[in-house]
C-alpha positions as CSV (number, residue, x, y, z in Angstrom):
1,M,196.6,-120.7,98.9
2,S,197.3,-118.2,96.1
3,G,197.8,-120.6,93.2
4,A,196.6,-124.0,92.1
5,Q,197.7,-127.0,94.1
6,F,197.7,-130.5,92.7
7,D,196.8,-133.9,94.0
8,S,196.9,-137.3,92.3
9,F,193.9,-139.4,91.3
10,G,194.2,-143.1,91.8
11,D,194.9,-143.4,88.1
12,G,197.9,-141.0,88.3
13,L,196.1,-137.9,86.8
14,R,196.4,-134.6,88.7
15,L,193.5,-132.8,90.3
16,A,193.9,-129.0,90.4
17,Y,192.4,-127.3,93.5
18,R,192.6,-124.2,95.7
19,E,191.8,-123.9,99.3
20,D,189.9,-120.8,100.6
21,G,189.0,-119.6,104.1
22,S,190.5,-120.7,107.4
23,G,188.7,-122.4,110.1
24,D,189.2,-122.5,113.9
25,D,188.6,-125.2,116.4
26,M,184.8,-124.7,116.2
27,A,184.8,-125.0,112.4
28,R,185.4,-128.7,111.8
29,C,183.0,-128.8,108.9
30,G,184.2,-127.5,105.5
31,F,182.6,-127.1,102.2
32,F,183.5,-127.0,98.5
33,W,182.2,-125.8,95.2
34,L,180.8,-128.0,92.4
35,G,180.5,-125.7,89.4
36,G,178.1,-126.2,86.5
37,F,178.9,-127.3,83.0
38,M,182.3,-126.4,81.7
39,S,183.1,-124.2,84.7
40,E,186.5,-123.7,86.2
41,M,187.7,-122.9,89.7
42,T,188.8,-119.4,88.6
43,G,185.3,-118.4,87.4
44,G,183.2,-115.7,88.9
45,K,181.0,-118.0,91.0
46,A,184.0,-119.9,92.3
47,E,185.6,-116.6,93.3
48,S,182.4,-115.7,95.1
49,L,182.7,-118.9,97.0
50,A,186.1,-117.9,98.1
51,G,184.6,-114.8,99.7
52,L,181.9,-116.9,101.3
53,A,184.6,-119.1,102.8
54,R,186.3,-116.1,104.3
55,D,183.1,-114.7,105.7
56,S,182.0,-118.0,107.2
57,R,185.4,-118.8,108.7
58,R,185.2,-122.4,107.4
59,P,187.7,-124.2,105.4
60,S,186.6,-124.6,101.8
61,L,187.9,-126.0,98.5
62,R,187.2,-125.4,94.8
63,F,188.6,-127.5,92.1
64,D,188.7,-128.2,88.4
65,Y,186.9,-131.3,87.2
66,R,189.0,-133.8,85.3
67,G,189.8,-132.4,81.9
68,M,188.9,-128.8,82.9
69,G,191.2,-125.9,83.8
70,D,194.5,-127.1,85.2
71,S,193.4,-130.7,85.9
72,D,194.6,-133.5,83.7
73,G,192.6,-136.1,81.7
74,D,189.6,-136.0,79.5
75,A,186.5,-134.1,80.5
76,R,183.6,-136.1,81.7
77,S,179.8,-135.7,82.0
78,F,178.5,-134.6,85.4
79,E,177.0,-138.1,85.6
80,A,180.5,-139.6,85.8
81,I,182.5,-137.4,88.3
82,D,182.1,-139.3,91.5
83,A,185.8,-140.1,91.6
84,D,186.6,-136.4,91.1
85,I,184.3,-135.4,94.0
86,A,185.8,-138.1,96.3
87,A,189.3,-137.0,95.5
88,A,188.4,-133.4,96.3
89,V,186.8,-134.4,99.6
90,D,189.9,-136.4,100.5
91,V,192.0,-133.3,99.9
92,L,189.8,-131.0,102.0
93,C,189.7,-133.4,104.9
94,R,193.4,-134.0,104.8
95,E,194.6,-130.5,104.4
96,S,192.1,-128.8,106.7
97,S,191.5,-131.5,109.2
98,V,187.8,-131.4,108.8
99,A,185.7,-134.5,109.4
100,R,182.6,-133.3,107.5
101,V,182.0,-131.5,104.3
102,V,179.1,-129.6,102.7
103,L,178.8,-129.9,98.9
104,W,177.7,-126.6,97.3
105,G,176.7,-127.1,93.7
106,L,175.2,-125.1,90.9
107,C,173.1,-126.6,88.1
108,D,174.5,-130.0,87.1
109,G,177.1,-129.6,89.9
110,A,174.1,-129.7,92.3
111,S,172.7,-132.7,90.5
112,A,176.1,-134.4,90.8
113,A,176.2,-133.7,94.5
114,L,172.8,-135.3,95.0
115,M,173.9,-138.4,93.1
116,Y,177.3,-138.7,95.0
117,A,176.5,-137.7,98.6
118,P,174.8,-140.8,100.1
119,A,177.8,-143.0,99.4
120,D,180.1,-140.7,101.4
121,P,179.5,-140.5,105.2
122,R,181.7,-137.4,105.4
123,I,179.1,-135.3,103.6
124,A,177.2,-133.3,106.2
125,G,174.9,-131.6,103.8
126,I,174.2,-130.3,100.3
127,V,173.5,-126.7,99.1
128,A,171.9,-127.2,95.6
129,L,171.4,-124.1,93.5
130,N,169.1,-124.5,90.5
131,P,169.7,-128.2,90.1
132,W,169.7,-129.6,86.6
133,A,166.6,-131.9,86.1
134,R,166.2,-131.7,82.3
135,S,164.3,-134.1,80.1
136,V,162.8,-133.6,76.7
137,Q,159.3,-133.6,78.0
138,G,160.1,-131.5,81.0
139,E,162.0,-128.8,79.0
140,A,159.1,-128.5,76.5
141,T,156.5,-128.3,79.2
142,V,158.4,-125.5,81.0
143,R,158.9,-123.6,77.8
144,L,155.2,-123.7,77.2
145,K,154.3,-122.7,80.7
146,H,156.9,-120.1,81.5
147,Y,158.2,-118.8,78.1
148,Y,155.6,-118.9,75.4
149,V,152.7,-117.8,77.7
150,K,154.8,-114.9,78.9
151,R,155.6,-113.9,75.3
152,L,152.0,-114.1,74.2
153,L,151.0,-111.8,77.0
154,S,153.8,-109.3,76.1
155,V,152.8,-106.0,74.4
156,E,156.3,-105.8,72.9
157,F,155.9,-109.2,71.3
158,W,152.7,-108.2,69.5
159,R,154.3,-104.9,68.5
160,K,157.1,-106.9,66.8
161,V,154.5,-109.1,65.0
162,A,152.6,-106.0,63.8
163,T,155.7,-104.3,62.5
164,G,157.2,-107.4,60.8
165,G,160.0,-107.7,63.4
166,F,159.1,-111.3,64.3
167,N,159.6,-114.4,62.1
168,V,156.1,-115.8,62.4
169,R,156.9,-119.0,60.5
170,R,160.0,-119.9,62.6
171,G,158.0,-118.9,65.8
172,A,155.2,-121.2,64.8
173,D,157.6,-124.1,64.2
174,D,159.2,-123.6,67.5
175,F,155.9,-123.4,69.3
176,A,154.7,-126.6,67.5
177,G,157.9,-128.4,68.6
178,A,157.4,-127.4,72.2
179,I,153.8,-128.7,72.1
180,S,154.9,-131.9,70.5
181,G,157.6,-132.4,73.2
182,A,155.2,-131.6,76.0
183,L,152.7,-134.1,74.8
184,R,155.2,-137.0,74.5
185,S,155.2,-139.7,77.1
186,D,156.6,-138.4,80.4
187,D,160.3,-139.1,80.6
188,R,161.0,-137.3,83.9
189,G,160.9,-140.5,86.0
190,T,162.8,-143.7,85.4
191,S,163.6,-143.3,81.7
192,V,166.3,-140.7,82.2
193,P,169.2,-142.3,84.1
194,F,170.6,-139.3,85.8
195,L,167.2,-138.2,87.1
196,R,166.6,-141.7,88.5
197,R,170.0,-141.5,90.2
198,M,169.3,-138.0,91.5
199,E,166.0,-139.1,93.1
200,E,167.5,-142.3,94.6
201,G,170.5,-140.3,96.0
202,W,168.3,-137.6,97.4
203,G,166.1,-140.2,99.0
204,R,169.0,-142.2,100.6
205,F,171.0,-139.1,101.7
206,G,168.6,-138.1,104.5
207,R,170.9,-135.3,105.8
208,P,170.4,-131.5,105.6
209,T,169.8,-130.2,102.1
210,L,169.2,-126.6,101.1
211,F,167.7,-125.8,97.7
212,L,168.2,-122.3,96.4
213,L,166.0,-121.5,93.4
214,S,166.0,-118.5,91.1
215,G,162.7,-116.9,90.0
216,N,164.0,-115.9,86.6
217,D,165.4,-119.2,85.4
218,L,163.9,-122.0,83.3
219,T,166.3,-124.6,84.9
220,A,164.8,-123.8,88.3
221,R,161.3,-124.2,86.8
222,E,162.2,-127.6,85.3
223,F,163.4,-128.7,88.7
224,E,160.2,-127.6,90.3
225,D,158.1,-129.4,87.7
226,W,160.2,-132.5,88.1
227,V,159.6,-132.5,91.8
228,A,155.9,-131.8,91.4
229,A,155.4,-134.7,89.0
230,S,156.1,-137.3,91.7
231,A,154.6,-137.9,95.1
232,H,157.9,-139.4,96.3
233,R,159.8,-136.3,95.2
234,R,157.3,-134.0,96.7
235,A,157.7,-135.9,100.0
236,L,161.5,-135.5,99.8
237,L,161.2,-131.7,99.3
238,G,158.8,-131.5,102.3
239,A,161.0,-133.6,104.6
240,A,162.3,-132.1,107.8
241,S,165.9,-132.4,106.6
242,T,165.2,-130.3,103.5
243,E,164.9,-126.5,103.2
244,L,163.9,-124.4,100.2
245,A,164.9,-120.7,99.7
246,E,163.5,-118.8,96.7
247,F,164.9,-115.6,95.1
248,P,162.3,-114.2,92.8
249,E,164.5,-111.6,91.1
250,A,167.5,-113.9,90.5
251,D,168.7,-115.3,87.2
252,H,170.4,-118.7,86.8
253,T,173.8,-117.8,88.2
254,F,172.7,-115.0,90.7
255,S,174.6,-112.5,88.6
256,S,173.9,-109.4,90.7
257,R,176.1,-108.5,93.7
258,A,173.1,-108.0,95.9
259,L,171.7,-111.4,95.1
260,R,175.1,-113.1,95.6
261,D,175.3,-111.5,99.0
262,A,171.8,-112.7,99.9
263,V,172.8,-116.3,98.8
264,A,176.0,-116.0,100.8
265,A,174.1,-114.9,104.0
266,R,171.5,-117.7,103.6
267,T,174.2,-120.3,103.0
268,I,176.4,-119.2,106.0
269,E,173.4,-119.3,108.3
270,W,172.3,-122.7,107.0
271,I,175.8,-124.3,107.2
272,G,176.0,-123.2,110.8
273,R,173.0,-125.3,111.6
274,A,173.8,-128.2,109.3
275,C,177.3,-128.6,110.7
276,R,176.2,-128.2,114.3
277,P,177.4,-131.3,116.3
278,S,174.5,-133.7,117.0
């Protein structure tokens, strides 16, 4: 479809969506895009998904969350969009005659997919790109391990210090704040509601899940640390139904064309296996 289409929520609000790709009789498994914070279906990553849909010859759908883009209502946190996801899955299944759907999410869209999926038997799998797993302690620890250490080992950093191009007082305050946050009690388990829901959802889902992680992204490092902090989460990542693909040169949104193409190729191959009839 060339323009936005609309479907009604149960409360009378309109959901704006677009369908991309076209399947054949062998492609009875579609997929749709769950963007990150404040994203809209006309954004660059959503447009890339449209190309992925055409290449994979599978029906797909992208949509605007409630209160975003052309959709009605007030915007909601990614922790409260289950009804939006369900409405979008309804549309894709109805309009494309698919029985199963893969959720493809970036950042907090990936986290929302992990929370939603186990309640919907139509979800065949999840592609989770750099899932959001932030907590105060987790963010501080990652900044210490992956940001401050890198800066302290940088010749350019010490050149700025020597030439007065670095605000030492502000840098010291930021560093002290990171240390304080990292030393606080670990809040990456049950004390952060959405992280608890993510872990529970991931554990209950049990169907194919592909994690795509960027090498040049602190959000990906936070997710890795969150997984590493729990034996249960480590077991989930090591389960037969879970796959992990790492892209060392990629930033958070896979902004280069070459990396987007690599993600598309990996996703198409994986969806072909995840949607294979059992």
